[in-house]
C-alpha positions in Angstrom: 0.0 0.0 0.0 1.3 3.4 -0.9 0.5 6.7 0.8 1.0 9.5 -1.7 -0.7 12.8 -1.9 0.6 13.2 -5.5 -0.5 9.8 -6.8 -1.8 9.7 -10.4 -4.8 12.0 -10.4 -8.5 11.4 -10.9 -11.3 13.9 -11.2 -11.9 13.4 -7.4 -8.3 14.3 -6.5 -8.4 17.2 -8.9 -11.4 18.7 -7.1 -9.6 18.3 -3.7 -6.4 19.9 -5.0 -8.2 22.8 -6.6 -10.2 23.4 -3.4 -6.9 23.4 -1.4 -8.2 20.5 0.8 -5.7 18.4 2.7 -6.0 14.8 1.7 -4.0 11.6 1.4 -4.3 9.0 -1.4 -4.0 5.4 -0.4 -3.4 2.9 -3.2 -3.4 -0.9 -3.1 -3.5 -3.8 -5.5 -7.2 -4.4 -6.1 -8.3 -8.1 -6.3 -11.0 -8.3 -9.0 -12.5 -11.4 -7.3 -13.1 -9.5 -4.0 -16.7 -9.9 -2.9 -16.8 -6.4 -1.5 -14.5 -3.6 -2.7 -15.1 -1.5 0.4 -14.3 -4.3 2.8 -11.3 -5.2 0.7 -10.0 -1.6 1.0 -10.5 -1.6 4.8 -8.7 -4.9 5.2 -5.8 -4.0 2.9 -5.3 -0.6 4.5 -5.7 -1.9 8.0 -8.5 0.6 8.8 -11.7 -0.2 10.8 -14.5 -0.7 8.3 -16.6 2.0 10.0 -14.1 4.7 8.7 -14.2 3.4 5.1 -17.2 4.6 3.1 -18.7 3.3 -0.1 -20.4 5.5 -2.7 -23.7 4.2 -3.9 -26.1 5.8 -6.4 -29.8 5.4 -6.0 -32.8 6.6 -7.9 -35.0 8.7 -5.6 -38.3 9.5 -7.3 -36.6 9.6 -10.6 -33.5 11.7 -9.4 -30.1 10.0 -9.2 -28.9 10.5 -5.7 -25.5 9.7 -4.2 -25.4 7.9 -0.8 -22.1 7.6 1.1 -22.3 4.9 3.8 -19.8 2.8 5.9 -18.6 -0.4 4.2 -19.4 -2.1 7.5 -23.1 -1.9 6.8 -25.6 -1.2 4.0 -27.7 1.6 2.7 -31.2 2.2 4.1 -33.1 3.2 1.0 -36.1 4.4 2.9 -33.9 6.7 5.0 -32.1 8.0 1.9 -35.4 8.9 0.3 -36.5 10.7 3.4 -33.2 12.6 3.7 -33.8 14.3 0.4 -37.6 14.7 0.8 -38.4 11.8 -1.5 -40.9 9.0 -1.2 -39.2 6.0 -2.8 -35.6 5.0 -3.5 -34.1 2.0 -5.4 -30.6 1.3 -6.5 -29.8 3.0 -9.8 -29.2 1.2 -13.1 -25.4 0.5 -13.3 -25.1 1.9 -16.8 -26.8 5.1 -15.7 -24.4 5.4 -12.8 -21.3 5.1 -15.0 -22.7 7.4 -17.6 -23.7 10.1 -15.1 -20.8 10.0 -12.7 -18.0 9.1 -15.2 -16.8 6.3 -12.9 -16.9 2.5 -13.0 -18.8 0.6 -10.4 -16.6 -0.2 -7.5 -14.7 3.1 -8.1 -17.4 5.7 -7.9 -16.2 8.7 -5.9 -18.6 11.2 -4.4 -16.2 13.9 -5.7 -15.5 14.9 -9.3 -18.5 13.4 -10.9 -19.5 14.4 -14.4 -22.8 15.9 -13.1 -23.0 16.9 -9.4 -25.8 14.8 -7.9 -27.7 15.4 -4.7 -25.6 13.7 -2.0 -26.3 12.3 1.4 -23.5 11.2 3.7 -24.2 8.9 6.7 -23.9 11.0 9.8 -21.5 8.5 11.4 -18.8 10.0 9.2 -18.6 12.9 11.7 -17.4 10.5 14.4 -13.9 10.4 12.8 -11.2 13.0 12.3 -10.7 11.5 8.8 -12.7 9.1 6.7 -11.9 7.2 3.6 -13.8 7.1 0.3 -13.1 6.1 -3.3 -10.7 8.3 -5.2 -12.4 7.3 -8.4 -10.8 4.0 -9.3 -10.7 0.6 -7.8 -7.7 0.2 -5.5 -7.4 3.9 -4.7 -8.9 5.6 -1.7 -8.9 9.2 -0.5 -8.5 10.0 3.2 -9.9 13.4 4.2 -11.8 15.2 6.9 -15.5 14.4 6.8 -16.6 18.0 7.0 -14.6 18.8 3.8 -16.4 16.0 1.9 -19.7 17.4 3.1 -18.8 20.9 2.0 -17.5 20.0 -1.4 -20.4 17.7 -2.3 -22.9 20.0 -0.7 -24.2 17.0 1.1 -27.0 16.4 3.6 -26.0 14.5 6.7 -28.5 11.8 7.8 -28.6 8.3 9.3 -28.8 6.4 6.0 -26.5 3.5 6.9 -27.7 0.3 8.6 -25.9 -2.6 10.2 
């Protein structure tokens, strides 16, 4: 695993650099057969899974919406819908996710997406000085302060993760 602030850039790292946000990039050799990319990242980096967050995209009443939740649990779709004032949420079509965000599944970052989508971050992120999320490619994570992620994505904080 390499820790390198100047690792090969992605749209996500470009956003952070342009905003002057302090962050660290962590890279590792991704195993394509891993059952869970997020849990793989936590294990390889030696970080508790509650601090590593996965980026999921759901369709909330016809609007693609980003959900950022700990890899230790799953997304509560009903809570996500409620957090953005919607009635119903379902996981988004994978092709729509790639087309809209510009990222491949398993490497979707909440930052630097082609189109900024409404974003909800699980409130547990604030329990940590730093959190981890995808840097925009499999095998690459960004470590940053949760409040910076909230600010840059203009996110709503809500209890959207479940065990």
